[in-house]
C-alpha positions as a Markdown table, in Angstrom:
| # | Residue | x | y | z |
|---|---|---|---|---|
| 1 | Unk | 2.4 | 37.9 | 18.9 |
| 2 | Unk | 1.2 | 35.1 | 20.9 |
| 3 | Unk | 3.3 | 33.1 | 19.6 |
| 4 | Unk | 6.7 | 34.3 | 19.9 |
| 5 | Unk | 6.1 | 35.2 | 23.0 |
| 6 | Unk | 4.6 | 31.5 | 24.5 |
| 7 | Unk | 8.6 | 30.6 | 23.3 |
| 8 | Unk | 10.2 | 33.0 | 24.7 |
| 9 | Unk | 8.7 | 31.6 | 27.9 |
| 10 | Unk | 10.0 | 28.4 | 27.4 |
| 11 | Unk | 13.3 | 27.3 | 29.7 |
| 12 | Unk | 16.4 | 26.6 | 28.2 |
| 13 | Unk | 15.8 | 22.8 | 28.8 |
| 14 | Unk | 12.9 | 22.7 | 26.9 |
| 15 | Unk | 15.0 | 25.0 | 23.9 |
| 16 | Unk | 17.5 | 22.2 | 23.6 |
| 17 | Unk | 15.2 | 19.1 | 23.7 |
| 18 | Unk | 13.0 | 21.2 | 20.8 |
| 19 | Unk | 16.2 | 21.4 | 18.8 |
| 20 | Unk | 16.8 | 17.9 | 19.7 |
| 21 | Unk | 13.8 | 16.3 | 18.0 |
| 22 | Unk | 14.1 | 18.8 | 14.6 |
| 23 | Unk | 17.5 | 17.7 | 14.8 |
| 24 | Unk | 16.2 | 14.2 | 15.3 |
| 25 | Unk | 13.1 | 14.6 | 12.3 |
| 26 | Unk | 15.5 | 15.5 | 10.1 |
| 27 | Unk | 18.5 | 12.9 | 10.5 |
| 28 | Unk | 14.6 | 10.9 | 10.1 |
| 29 | Unk | 14.0 | 12.2 | 6.8 |
| 30 | Unk | 17.8 | 12.1 | 5.1 |
| 31 | Unk | 17.9 | 9.2 | 5.5 |
| 32 | Unk | 14.2 | 8.1 | 4.0 |
| 33 | Unk | 15.5 | 10.4 | 1.3 |
| 34 | Unk | 19.2 | 9.7 | 0.6 |
| 35 | Unk | 18.4 | 5.6 | -0.6 |
| 36 | Unk | 15.4 | 6.8 | -3.2 |
| 37 | Unk | 17.5 | 10.1 | -4.4 |
| 38 | Unk | 20.5 | 7.3 | -4.6 |
| 39 | Unk | 18.0 | 5.5 | -6.6 |
| 40 | Unk | 16.6 | 7.6 | -9.0 |
| 41 | Unk | 20.5 | 8.5 | -10.3 |
| 42 | Unk | 21.5 | 5.4 | -9.9 |
| 43 | Unk | 19.0 | 3.9 | -12.1 |
| 44 | Unk | 20.7 | 6.8 | -15.2 |
| 45 | Unk | 24.1 | 6.0 | -14.4 |
| 46 | Unk | 26.0 | 4.2 | -17.3 |
| 47 | Unk | 26.7 | 0.2 | -15.7 |
| 48 | Unk | 30.1 | 0.1 | -16.4 |
| 49 | Unk | 30.1 | 3.5 | -14.8 |
| 50 | Unk | 28.1 | 2.6 | -12.2 |
| 51 | Unk | 30.4 | -0.9 | -11.3 |
| 52 | Unk | 33.8 | 1.5 | -11.3 |
| 53 | Unk | 32.9 | 5.2 | -9.4 |
| 54 | Unk | 28.9 | 4.6 | -8.0 |
| 55 | Unk | 27.1 | 7.1 | -8.6 |
| 56 | Unk | 28.2 | 10.5 | -10.1 |
| 57 | Unk | 26.4 | 13.5 | -11.0 |
| 58 | Unk | 27.7 | 13.5 | -14.6 |
| 59 | Unk | 25.5 | 13.3 | -17.2 |
| 60 | Unk | 26.9 | 12.6 | -20.2 |
| 61 | Unk | 27.5 | 9.5 | -18.2 |
| 62 | Unk | 23.7 | 9.2 | -18.0 |
| 63 | Unk | 21.9 | 6.6 | -19.9 |
| 64 | Unk | 18.3 | 5.6 | -20.4 |
| 65 | Unk | 19.3 | 2.3 | -21.2 |
| 66 | Unk | 17.4 | 0.2 | -18.4 |
| 67 | Unk | 14.6 | 1.9 | -18.6 |
| 68 | Unk | 14.1 | 1.5 | -22.4 |
| 69 | Unk | 14.8 | -2.0 | -21.8 |
| 70 | Unk | 12.2 | -1.8 | -18.8 |
| 71 | Unk | 9.4 | -0.7 | -20.5 |
| 72 | Unk | 10.1 | -2.7 | -24.1 |
| 73 | Unk | 9.8 | -6.0 | -22.1 |
| 74 | Unk | 6.4 | -7.6 | -22.4 |
| 75 | Unk | 6.9 | -9.4 | -19.0 |
| 76 | Unk | 7.4 | -5.9 | -17.2 |
| 77 | Unk | 3.9 | -4.7 | -18.5 |
| 78 | Unk | 1.4 | -8.1 | -17.7 |
| 79 | Unk | 2.8 | -7.8 | -14.2 |
| 80 | Unk | 2.5 | -4.2 | -14.0 |
| 81 | Unk | -1.3 | -4.9 | -16.1 |
| 82 | Unk | -2.1 | -8.0 | -13.4 |
| 83 | Unk | -0.7 | -5.4 | -10.4 |
| 84 | Unk | -3.5 | -3.4 | -10.6 |
| 85 | Unk | -5.8 | -5.3 | -11.5 |
| 86 | Unk | -5.6 | -7.0 | -8.3 |
| 87 | Unk | -5.0 | -3.9 | -6.4 |
| 88 | Unk | -7.7 | -2.4 | -7.5 |
| 89 | Unk | -10.1 | -5.5 | -7.3 |
| 90 | Unk | -8.7 | -6.4 | -4.3 |
| 91 | Unk | -9.1 | -2.5 | -2.7 |
| 92 | Unk | -13.2 | -2.7 | -3.7 |
| 93 | Unk | -13.9 | -6.0 | -2.2 |
| 94 | Unk | -12.1 | -5.1 | 1.0 |
| 95 | Unk | -13.5 | -2.2 | 1.8 |
| 96 | Unk | -16.6 | -2.9 | 0.8 |
| 97 | Unk | -16.9 | -5.6 | 3.0 |
| 98 | Unk | -15.1 | -3.4 | 5.7 |
| 99 | Unk | -18.3 | -0.7 | 5.9 |
| 100 | Unk | -20.8 | -3.5 | 5.2 |
| 101 | Unk | -19.1 | -5.8 | 8.4 |
| 102 | Unk | -18.4 | -2.3 | 10.8 |
| 103 | Unk | -21.6 | -0.7 | 10.3 |
| 104 | Unk | -23.9 | -2.8 | 12.5 |
| 105 | Unk | -20.6 | -3.8 | 15.4 |
| 106 | Unk | -21.1 | 0.0 | 15.3 |
| 107 | Unk | -24.9 | -0.6 | 16.4 |
| 108 | Unk | -25.6 | -1.0 | 20.1 |
| 109 | Unk | -28.7 | -2.5 | 19.3 |
| 110 | Unk | -27.6 | -5.1 | 18.0 |
| 111 | Unk | -27.7 | -7.9 | 19.9 |
| 112 | Unk | -24.8 | -10.4 | 18.5 |
| 113 | Unk | -22.0 | -7.2 | 19.0 |
| 114 | Unk | -20.2 | -9.2 | 21.9 |
| 115 | Unk | -20.0 | -12.5 | 19.8 |
| 116 | Unk | -19.2 | -11.1 | 16.6 |
| 117 | Unk | -16.9 | -8.9 | 18.5 |
| 118 | Unk | -14.5 | -11.5 | 20.2 |
| 119 | Unk | -14.5 | -13.7 | 16.5 |
| 120 | Unk | -12.6 | -10.9 | 14.8 |
| 121 | Unk | -10.4 | -10.3 | 17.8 |
| 122 | Unk | -9.1 | -13.7 | 18.0 |
| 123 | Unk | -9.1 | -13.9 | 14.2 |
| 124 | Unk | -6.0 | -11.0 | 14.6 |
| 125 | Unk | -4.1 | -13.1 | 17.2 |
| 126 | Unk | -4.5 | -16.7 | 15.9 |
| 127 | Unk | -4.0 | -17.1 | 11.8 |
| 128 | Unk | -5.0 | -20.8 | 10.2 |
| 129 | Unk | -1.4 | -21.2 | 8.9 |
| 130 | Unk | -0.1 | -21.7 | 5.4 |
| 131 | Unk | -1.0 | -25.3 | 4.6 |
| 132 | Unk | -4.9 | -25.1 | 5.7 |
| 133 | Unk | -4.8 | -22.1 | 4.1 |
| 134 | Unk | -3.7 | -23.3 | 1.2 |
| 135 | Unk | -5.6 | -26.7 | 1.3 |
| 136 | Unk | -8.2 | -24.9 | 1.5 |
| 137 | Unk | -7.7 | -22.6 | -1.3 |
| 138 | Unk | -7.6 | -25.6 | -3.6 |
| 139 | Unk | -10.1 | -27.0 | -2.3 |
| 140 | Unk | -12.2 | -24.0 | -3.5 |
| 141 | Unk | -10.9 | -24.1 | -6.7 |
| 142 | Unk | -9.1 | -21.3 | -7.0 |
| 143 | Unk | -4.8 | -22.6 | -7.4 |
| 144 | Unk | -3.8 | -20.1 | -10.8 |
| 145 | Unk | -6.9 | -17.4 | -10.3 |
| 146 | Unk | -7.6 | -13.7 | -9.2 |
| 147 | Unk | -9.2 | -15.1 | -6.0 |
| 148 | Unk | -6.4 | -16.5 | -4.8 |
| 149 | Unk | -5.1 | -13.4 | -4.2 |
| 150 | Unk | -7.9 | -10.8 | -3.6 |
| 151 | Unk | -10.1 | -12.7 | -1.6 |
| 152 | Unk | -8.6 | -14.5 | 1.6 |
| 153 | Unk | -7.1 | -11.6 | 3.2 |
| 154 | Unk | -9.9 | -9.0 | 2.1 |
| 155 | Unk | -11.3 | -8.7 | 5.8 |
| 156 | Unk | -9.0 | -6.7 | 8.1 |
| 157 | Unk | -9.9 | -6.6 | 11.3 |
| 158 | Unk | -7.9 | -3.7 | 12.4 |
| 159 | Unk | -9.4 | -1.1 | 9.6 |
| 160 | Unk | -13.0 | -3.0 | 11.4 |
| 161 | Unk | -12.5 | -1.8 | 14.1 |
| 162 | Unk | -11.8 | 2.2 | 13.0 |
| 163 | Unk | -14.0 | 1.8 | 10.5 |
| 164 | Unk | -16.4 | 1.1 | 13.3 |
| 165 | Unk | -15.0 | 3.9 | 15.3 |
| 166 | Unk | -15.5 | 6.5 | 12.7 |
| 167 | Unk | -19.9 | 5.6 | 12.8 |
| 168 | Unk | -19.9 | 5.9 | 15.9 |
| 169 | Unk | -18.9 | 9.2 | 15.9 |
| 170 | Unk | -21.3 | 10.4 | 13.3 |
| 171 | Unk | -23.3 | 12.3 | 15.5 |
| 172 | Unk | -27.3 | 10.5 | 16.0 |
| 173 | Unk | -29.3 | 13.2 | 15.1 |
| 174 | Unk | -28.2 | 12.4 | 11.0 |
| 175 | Unk | -29.7 | 9.7 | 11.9 |
| 176 | Unk | -32.7 | 10.3 | 13.6 |
| 177 | Unk | -33.3 | 13.4 | 10.5 |
| 178 | Unk | -33.1 | 10.6 | 8.0 |
| 179 | Unk | -36.5 | 8.3 | 9.9 |
| 180 | Unk | -37.9 | 11.5 | 10.0 |
| 181 | Unk | -37.7 | 11.4 | 6.5 |
| 182 | Unk | -39.0 | 8.3 | 6.1 |
| 183 | Unk | -35.5 | 6.7 | 5.0 |
| 184 | Unk | -34.9 | 3.2 | 5.5 |
| 185 | Unk | -31.7 | 1.4 | 7.0 |
| 186 | Unk | -30.4 | 0.6 | 3.4 |
| 187 | Unk | -31.0 | 4.3 | 1.9 |
| 188 | Unk | -29.7 | 6.0 | 5.1 |
| 189 | Unk | -26.0 | 3.9 | 4.7 |
| 190 | Unk | -25.6 | 3.8 | 1.5 |
| 191 | Unk | -27.5 | 7.3 | 0.2 |
| 192 | Unk | -26.3 | 9.8 | 3.5 |
| 193 | Unk | -23.7 | 7.6 | 5.9 |
| 194 | Unk | -21.2 | 6.8 | 3.1 |
| 195 | Unk | -20.9 | 10.1 | 1.7 |
| 196 | Unk | -19.6 | 11.0 | 5.2 |
| 197 | Unk | -17.1 | 8.5 | 5.7 |
| 198 | Unk | -15.6 | 9.5 | 2.4 |
| 199 | Unk | -12.3 | 10.5 | 4.7 |
| 200 | Unk | -12.0 | 7.0 | 5.9 |
| 201 | Unk | -13.3 | 5.2 | 2.6 |
| 202 | Unk | -9.8 | 6.7 | 0.7 |
| 203 | Unk | -8.1 | 6.4 | 3.4 |
| 204 | Unk | -9.0 | 2.3 | 4.0 |
| 205 | Unk | -9.0 | 2.7 | 0.3 |
| 206 | Unk | -5.4 | 3.7 | 0.0 |
| 207 | Unk | -4.3 | 1.0 | 2.8 |
| 208 | Unk | -5.9 | -1.9 | 1.3 |
| 209 | Unk | -4.3 | -0.2 | -2.8 |
| 210 | Unk | -0.8 | 0.1 | -1.2 |
| 211 | Unk | -0.5 | -2.9 | 0.5 |
| 212 | Unk | -1.9 | -5.4 | -2.4 |
| 213 | Unk | 0.3 | -3.5 | -4.9 |
| 214 | Unk | 3.6 | -4.7 | -2.5 |
| 215 | Unk | 2.5 | -7.6 | -2.2 |
| 216 | Unk | 4.1 | -11.7 | -3.2 |
| 217 | Unk | 4.2 | -13.8 | -1.1 |
| 218 | Unk | 0.4 | -15.0 | -2.1 |
| 219 | Unk | 0.9 | -14.9 | -6.0 |
| 220 | Unk | 4.3 | -16.4 | -5.9 |
| 221 | Unk | 2.4 | -19.6 | -3.4 |
| 222 | Unk | -0.8 | -19.3 | -5.3 |
| 223 | Unk | -0.5 | -18.7 | -9.1 |
| 224 | Unk | 1.2 | -21.2 | -11.2 |
| 225 | Unk | 1.4 | -19.2 | -14.6 |
| 226 | Unk | 3.8 | -16.3 | -15.4 |
| 227 | Unk | 1.0 | -14.7 | -17.2 |
| 228 | Unk | -0.7 | -13.6 | -14.3 |
| 229 | Unk | 1.9 | -13.1 | -12.0 |
| 230 | Unk | 2.0 | -9.3 | -11.0 |
| 231 | Unk | 5.2 | -7.0 | -11.0 |
| 232 | Unk | 6.4 | -7.8 | -7.8 |
| 233 | Unk | 7.5 | -11.3 | -8.4 |
| 234 | Unk | 9.3 | -10.6 | -11.6 |
| 235 | Unk | 10.2 | -7.5 | -9.9 |
| 236 | Unk | 11.8 | -10.1 | -6.4 |
| 237 | Unk | 14.1 | -12.0 | -9.1 |
| 238 | Unk | 15.3 | -8.8 | -10.2 |
| 239 | Unk | 16.1 | -8.2 | -6.8 |
| 240 | Unk | 16.6 | -11.0 | -4.9 |
| 241 | Unk | 17.5 | -13.1 | -7.8 |
| 242 | Unk | 19.5 | -11.1 | -9.9 |
| 243 | Unk | 18.0 | -13.2 | -13.0 |
| 244 | Unk | 16.4 | -10.4 | -15.2 |
| 245 | Unk | 13.9 | -11.3 | -17.6 |
| 246 | Unk | 15.9 | -13.4 | -20.8 |
| 247 | Unk | 14.6 | -10.2 | -23.1 |
| 248 | Unk | 15.9 | -7.9 | -21.6 |
| 249 | Unk | 19.2 | -8.9 | -21.4 |
| 250 | Unk | 19.2 | -11.5 | -23.9 |
| 251 | Unk | 21.7 | -9.8 | -26.8 |
| 252 | Unk | 24.1 | -8.8 | -24.0 |
| 253 | Unk | 26.9 | -11.6 | -24.8 |
| 254 | Unk | 29.5 | -11.0 | -22.2 |
| 255 | Unk | 28.9 | -12.6 | -19.0 |
| 256 | Unk | 30.5 | -8.9 | -16.9 |
| 257 | Unk | 27.9 | -7.0 | -19.3 |
| 258 | Unk | 25.1 | -9.0 | -18.6 |
| 259 | Unk | 25.6 | -8.5 | -14.9 |
| 260 | Unk | 26.3 | -5.0 | -15.0 |
| 261 | Unk | 23.0 | -4.3 | -16.6 |
| 262 | Unk | 21.4 | -6.5 | -14.0 |
| 263 | Unk | 22.1 | -4.1 | -11.8 |
| 264 | Unk | 20.9 | -1.1 | -13.0 |
| 265 | Unk | 18.1 | -3.2 | -14.4 |
| 266 | Unk | 17.6 | -3.1 | -10.3 |
| 267 | Unk | 17.3 | 0.3 | -10.0 |
| 268 | Unk | 15.2 | 1.5 | -13.1 |
| 269 | Unk | 12.2 | -1.2 | -12.3 |
| 270 | Unk | 12.5 | -0.1 | -8.8 |
| 271 | Unk | 11.5 | 3.3 | -10.0 |
| 272 | Unk | 8.6 | 1.8 | -12.6 |
| 273 | Unk | 7.0 | -0.3 | -10.0 |
| 274 | Unk | 6.6 | 2.0 | -7.5 |
| 275 | Unk | 5.1 | 5.4 | -9.9 |
| 276 | Unk | 1.1 | 4.4 | -8.7 |
| 277 | Unk | 1.4 | 4.9 | -5.9 |
| 278 | Unk | 3.8 | 8.4 | -6.2 |
| 279 | Unk | 0.9 | 9.4 | -8.7 |
| 280 | Unk | -2.4 | 7.9 | -6.7 |
| 281 | Unk | -1.4 | 9.9 | -3.2 |
| 282 | Unk | -1.5 | 13.2 | -3.7 |
| 283 | Unk | -5.6 | 12.5 | -4.5 |
| 284 | Unk | -6.0 | 11.0 | -1.3 |
| 285 | Unk | -3.5 | 13.2 | 1.0 |
| 286 | Unk | -6.1 | 15.7 | 1.8 |
| 287 | Unk | -7.9 | 12.6 | 3.3 |
| 288 | Unk | -5.2 | 11.5 | 5.6 |
| 289 | Unk | -5.1 | 12.9 | 8.5 |
| 290 | Unk | -9.0 | 13.7 | 8.8 |
| 291 | Unk | -9.7 | 9.9 | 7.8 |
| 292 | Unk | -7.4 | 8.3 | 10.5 |
| 293 | Unk | -7.7 | 10.8 | 13.3 |
| 294 | Unk | -11.3 | 10.7 | 13.5 |
| 295 | Unk | -11.3 | 7.2 | 12.7 |
| 296 | Unk | -8.8 | 7.0 | 16.0 |
| 297 | Unk | -10.2 | 9.4 | 18.4 |
| 298 | Unk | -13.6 | 9.1 | 18.2 |
| 299 | Unk | -16.4 | 7.1 | 19.8 |
């Protein structure tokens, strides 16, 4: 009843603004969902039908050819496995470094806090550039290894700031009670503080996993062996260079038929490469809002 009375008290201008907001939100959602639906449907349509008439809901024109060829190709599975490996390792290393670095930065008794704050902020605005970074990776002997992918960008200053703010929002009484019970600094951090920070850890893990999963530039620069390349490079060759793996279309003799199937493979590859993110998001969603809000406004 109270909410209803509140709506009644809104002026005509307020109601128009709210309605315009709903319309804009609906258009925004449609702009996101529309292309997704198009890609899903297009991935099932026969290549000739897709090229001649476009997307159709006539299921008699649908086919699983693209998915059969994508899933039967060894390069796709190799890239898929590499992408999962790189994303998981990168996420574990990045979140661990971020949580460890943010803890001393959240402590008012840490004497070097201001100095390190300045150093961290500088790195947010200035970087060495591609050539110096490549020379550094090369001199460290990490070219064509997993470490060239997961180590250079493992520490995010932005994530550290969010984690630091989250730590400041944890009641000091919790730490004082732990010290009274005889807990050391290490015991307090790993057994008491980190479990409290579960929403934050989940949010940072999701961010870092998605970031690495969608990344292809570092792999393109530092990896020479095709057996070590992630799925994103395979996807890039299909989407941008229009060069599907030879095993996918080697039996297609006609140039036109090869082009049609290559177009169809684009959509199927997009769906396959997006599945891990679609599957994992529901498990992290319940932590997302809580982790973002607490880590952003408290402290």
